[in-house]
C-alpha positions as CSV (number, residue, x, y, z in Angstrom):
1,M,91.1,-35.6,28.5
2,D,88.9,-34.4,31.5
3,T,85.8,-34.8,29.5
4,M,86.4,-38.3,28.5
5,R,87.2,-39.3,32.3
6,K,83.8,-37.6,33.2
7,I,82.0,-39.4,30.6
8,I,83.5,-42.9,31.4
9,C,83.0,-42.2,35.2
10,S,79.3,-41.4,34.5
11,L,79.0,-44.6,32.4
12,F,80.6,-46.8,35.2
13,M,78.0,-45.1,37.9
14,L,75.1,-45.6,35.5
15,A,76.2,-49.2,35.1
16,A,76.2,-49.8,38.8
17,L,72.8,-48.3,39.2
18,C,71.3,-50.5,36.7
19,A,73.1,-53.7,38.2
20,Q,72.0,-52.5,41.6
21,A,68.2,-52.4,40.1
22,V,68.5,-55.9,38.8
23,A,70.0,-57.4,41.9
24,S,67.4,-55.8,43.9
25,G,64.8,-57.6,42.0
26,S,62.9,-54.5,41.2
27,S,60.2,-54.4,38.3
28,P,60.4,-51.5,35.9
29,F,56.6,-51.8,35.1
30,L,55.6,-51.4,38.7
31,P,57.2,-48.6,41.0
32,N,58.2,-49.8,44.5
33,A,57.7,-53.4,43.6
34,Q,60.0,-56.1,45.0
35,L,60.4,-59.4,43.8
36,V,58.0,-62.0,45.8
37,G,59.1,-65.2,44.1
38,Q,60.3,-66.9,41.0
39,G,60.1,-70.3,39.3
40,Q,60.4,-72.4,36.2
41,F,57.7,-74.1,34.2
42,T,58.8,-77.1,32.5
43,R,57.1,-79.6,30.1
44,F,58.3,-83.2,29.7
45,G,61.6,-82.0,31.3
46,F,62.1,-78.9,29.0
47,S,62.0,-75.4,30.4
48,V,58.9,-73.4,28.8
49,Y,59.5,-70.1,30.8
50,E,60.7,-68.7,34.0
51,A,57.9,-66.8,35.9
52,R,58.6,-63.8,38.3
53,L,56.1,-62.2,40.4
54,W,56.8,-58.4,41.8
55,A,54.4,-56.7,44.4
56,P,54.7,-53.7,46.9
57,L,57.3,-54.5,49.3
58,G,57.6,-58.0,47.9
59,R,54.1,-58.9,49.3
60,Y,51.5,-60.4,46.9
61,S,47.7,-59.7,47.5
62,L,45.1,-59.7,44.8
63,S,43.6,-56.7,46.2
64,E,47.0,-54.7,45.5
65,P,48.9,-54.2,42.1
66,F,51.3,-56.7,40.9
67,A,53.3,-57.8,38.0
68,L,53.8,-61.3,36.4
69,S,56.8,-61.7,34.1
70,L,57.3,-64.8,31.9
71,T,60.6,-65.2,30.2
72,Y,60.3,-67.8,27.5
73,S,63.0,-70.6,26.7
74,R,61.5,-71.7,23.5
75,E,59.5,-70.5,20.5
76,I,55.9,-70.3,20.9
77,A,53.2,-69.0,18.6
78,G,50.8,-66.3,20.3
79,E,47.6,-68.4,19.2
80,R,49.1,-71.4,21.1
81,L,49.7,-69.1,24.4
82,V,46.0,-67.9,24.1
83,Q,44.8,-71.5,23.7
84,A,47.1,-72.8,26.5
85,S,45.5,-69.6,28.7
86,F,41.8,-70.6,27.8
87,D,42.6,-74.3,28.7
88,E,43.9,-73.6,32.3
89,M,41.3,-70.7,32.9
90,Q,38.5,-73.3,32.0
91,K,40.2,-75.9,34.5
92,L,39.5,-73.1,37.0
93,Q,35.8,-72.7,35.9
94,A,36.2,-69.2,34.3
95,P,33.1,-68.2,32.7
96,I,34.7,-68.4,29.3
97,T,31.5,-69.3,27.1
98,Q,29.8,-66.1,28.5
99,N,32.6,-63.9,27.6
100,T,33.2,-64.3,24.0
101,Q,35.5,-61.2,23.6
102,W,38.1,-62.6,26.0
103,R,39.9,-64.6,23.3
104,E,40.4,-61.5,21.1
105,A,41.7,-59.5,24.1
106,L,44.1,-62.0,24.7
107,E,45.1,-62.3,21.1
108,R,45.9,-58.7,21.3
109,V,48.1,-58.9,24.2
110,L,49.8,-62.4,23.8
111,P,52.4,-62.0,20.9
112,N,54.5,-64.9,19.3
113,V,57.7,-65.5,21.7
114,V,61.1,-66.6,20.8
115,P,63.8,-67.7,23.4
116,G,64.7,-64.8,25.7
117,D,61.4,-62.8,25.2
118,T,59.5,-61.7,28.1
119,I,55.9,-60.9,28.4
120,T,54.9,-59.0,31.6
121,G,51.3,-58.5,32.9
122,V,50.7,-55.5,35.4
123,Y,47.6,-55.7,37.3
124,Q,45.8,-53.0,39.0
125,P,42.8,-53.9,41.0
126,G,39.6,-52.7,39.4
127,Q,41.2,-51.5,36.3
128,G,42.4,-54.7,34.8
129,A,46.0,-55.5,33.3
130,T,48.5,-53.9,30.9
131,F,50.8,-56.2,29.1
132,F,54.3,-55.7,27.8
133,H,56.5,-57.5,25.3
134,R,60.0,-56.7,25.0
135,E,59.1,-53.6,27.1
136,R,56.7,-52.3,24.8
137,Q,53.0,-52.1,25.6
138,T,50.9,-54.7,23.8
139,G,47.5,-53.8,25.4
140,Q,44.9,-54.0,28.2
141,I,42.7,-56.3,29.3
142,S,39.5,-55.9,31.6
143,D,39.6,-56.5,35.5
144,D,37.4,-59.7,35.0
145,L,39.5,-61.3,32.6
146,A,42.7,-60.1,34.3
147,R,41.7,-61.9,37.5
148,H,40.9,-65.1,35.7
149,F,44.1,-64.9,33.5
150,F,46.4,-64.6,36.6
151,A,44.6,-67.4,38.5
152,I,46.3,-69.7,36.1
153,W,49.4,-69.1,38.1
154,L,48.1,-67.6,41.5
155,D,44.8,-69.5,42.3
156,P,45.4,-72.4,44.9
157,R,43.5,-74.5,42.6
158,T,46.3,-74.0,39.7
159,S,47.5,-77.0,37.9
160,E,51.2,-76.0,38.9
161,P,51.1,-75.7,42.5
162,S,54.7,-76.0,43.0
163,L,55.3,-73.0,40.6
164,R,52.6,-71.1,42.5
165,Q,54.5,-71.8,45.8
166,S,57.8,-70.6,44.3
167,L,56.1,-67.3,43.0
168,L,54.5,-66.7,46.4
169,G,57.8,-67.3,48.0
170,T,56.2,-70.0,50.2
171,K,58.1,-73.2,48.5
172,R,60.5,-75.0,51.1
C-alpha cells in the first residue's frame, strides 16, 4: 500500500512539473528559452497554423538562438509547405536561383502535416537550423537558408506584419 501511494504521489508531482513547464511557455528544444509571442496565421478566414516564438529570456534577436514552432490546423502536403516557403522567400528577395540545393534541403525538413502536428525550427546563429516534427528531428539546413527561411515570419518586410508583431510581442 505504501508503494502504491508513493507511485501515485510521484505521478502527481511529475504531472505538476509538466504543467508548470507548459504554463511557463518554455520550449523543450531550446534550453532557457521563454515564449516571446504567438499568433494565428489564417487564410480566407480559416486557421492554417498557430505560430510561437521562443528565445533566451523571452527576447528575440537574430544574433541569438531562437525557436519557431508552427502547430497546424489543417492537412498540408510537405511539397506545398516547401513551395509556399519558396514563394515567401522570393518576395523577400532571397537568392533562390543561386541556391538550387535549398529546395532539396527544405523538402528534407518539412514533412506532410495533419491537424495538431507541430514543426519546430531551432536556429543557432552561424550554424543553421535544426527542425523537428512530432518532437523528432527531421534534419538541418544551412545558416544562409535558415536566415532567409525564418525571415518569412520575422523580417520587417514579411507579407504578414500582424503575425510578426504577435510573434515579437509588440502587437497592441
